[in-house]
N, C-alpha and C positions, 0 to 999 in steps of 0.2 A: 201772737202773730208770727213770731219768728218760727215756731215749729211748722206752721203751714207753708211758709216759703221753702223751707228745707224739704218738706214732703213733696211739694209740687215740683221742685227742682229734681228730686230723685225720681219722681214719676216720669218726668219728661226724658230723663236719661234711660230709664228702663224701657220706655216705650219707643225709643228711637229705633228706626229700622236701619241696619247697616247696609252700606253699598256693596254691590257684588265685587269680589276680588278674584283675580286670576291667580291660580297656584301652579307653579312650574316645579316639576321634580327633576333633580339633576341625576343623571345616570352616568356610570363609568363602565366602559367596556374594557376588559382586561384580556388580552390575547397572549397566551403562553407561547413563547418562542421555542422552537425546536432546540434541543441541547446542542451546544457548540461542538463542532467537529474539531477535536484537538489533534494536532500532529505530534508525533513523538519522533525523536531523533532517528532511531533505528526501528523500522516497523516490519521487518522480515523475521518471523519466528525462526530461530535456529539458523539464521543467515550465515553464521560463522561456523556451523557444523560442530560446535564445541561440546554438544551434549553427548557425543559418542554414538549418536543414533541419527538416522535420517529424518525421523518424524519432525515436522509434518510434511517433509518433502516426499514426493512420489517419483519413482523412477520407472520409465517405460523401456523395455527391451532387455536390459541386462542388469547384473548385480554390481553394486559399487564396492570399492575397496576403501574403507575408512581408515586404514592404518598408515597411509602415506602422509608425509609431512605437509601440512597446509601452509598458507601464506602467513607467517608470523603466528602460527597457532599449532595446536596438536592434531587437529583433524581437518580434512577437506574432502571434497568429493573428487575422486579420480577414476579414470577408466582407461583400459588398454584394449585396442581393437584386435585382439588375437583370435577373433572368430573366423571361421572358415566360410567366407562369403564375399560377394562382390560389392555389397552395400551394407554399411553399418550406420545406424542412427540411434543415439541415446538421448532421451529427453529427461531432464530432471526439473520438477516444478512444484509449485504450490497453487492450490485452487482458490484460496480465499485469504488474501493478504489485506488487512484493514487499511483503508485510506479515506479521504474526504472527497465525495463526488464533486467534479468540476475543478479540482485543484490540480496544478501542474507539479509533477514530481520528477526527480532524478533517480534512476536506478543504476547502481554500479556494482561491479563484482571484480574480484581478482581471478584471472584465468591463465592457463598455459596450454600450449599445444606443442608436442614434439613430433619429429618425423619429417617426411618429405613435404615440401611446400605446396605441392599440387594436390588436388583432390580432397582437401580437407576444409571443413567449415565449422565455425563456432559462432552461434547467434544468441542474442539476448532478447527475450520478448517480455512485454508488460501489457496487461489489459488486452491481450490477443493481437498485439501489433508488434512488428519487428522494430526494436528501438536501437539496436547496435549489432554490428557484425565485426568480428576480429579481422583486421587486415592480414595479408600474407606475411607481413613483417613480424607478426606475433608468433609465427611458427618457428621455433628454435629448439636446439638441444637434441639429445641430452647434453648438458644438464638442464633441468627445468628452470625456466625463467618466467616468473609470475608477472603479469601485466594488468593494468587497470582497463576495464571495458565498461563504458557507461553510455547512457542515452536518457532522453526525457519522454514523458507521456503525460496526458491529462486523464485523470481518473473518470471513468464513466459511471461508476456506482460506488457504494460504500466498501466493497471488497473487489479485488481484481486478481486474476491469475497471473503468475509470473512463470517463466520457463527459460532454461538454458538448453540449447540444442547443440550436440556434437554430431558431425556427420562426415563420412568419407565414402567415396564412390569406388574405392579399390581397397583391397587388403594391404595396408601399408605399415602395420605394426606401430601405429602412432599411439600417443598417450595424451589424454586431455584431463584438465582439472578446473575446478571452480571452488572459490572460497570467499568469505566476507561479502555476501550479497546484502546490500543496504539500499533502502529507499528513503530519500529525504525530500522535504519540500524544495522545489526548484526556485 
């Protein structure tokens, strides 16, 4: 008799109908973040002009003299306006300096201007906006006196143009210079 009990117990287990069960699958969504935008201390290529070349700087209107002494360096960009004309403008700039969009930066440069105090202008642009203009007190010499010129800007994209403009409205035999152009997080 014992075997029958065991068989009928097994039969009832095998014939039992399971209750319905809800099954839930766990899913995980992974969103890959954009690479972090890393600031570096000096992000102006050849900002100190120490390569002995202007690259990647571009100059509009005139040729530079890279042999003059820079600010605590061997090279710097200098110009003399001995051109025969009533208006002289020289622009030196870079078109794609790497930055992080939306971040605030400080751009600075060592500059000098010699000659008469009137009719001369030295301006610093970043991201197509005027960020600094040398005051008349910066016009000294000869001899050359290097001064710090700086301003801030907020980057609008991952690369920004920068530019230094030297301008005179009269032929004044002035000399201008720029060296040690640096962009740092503000």
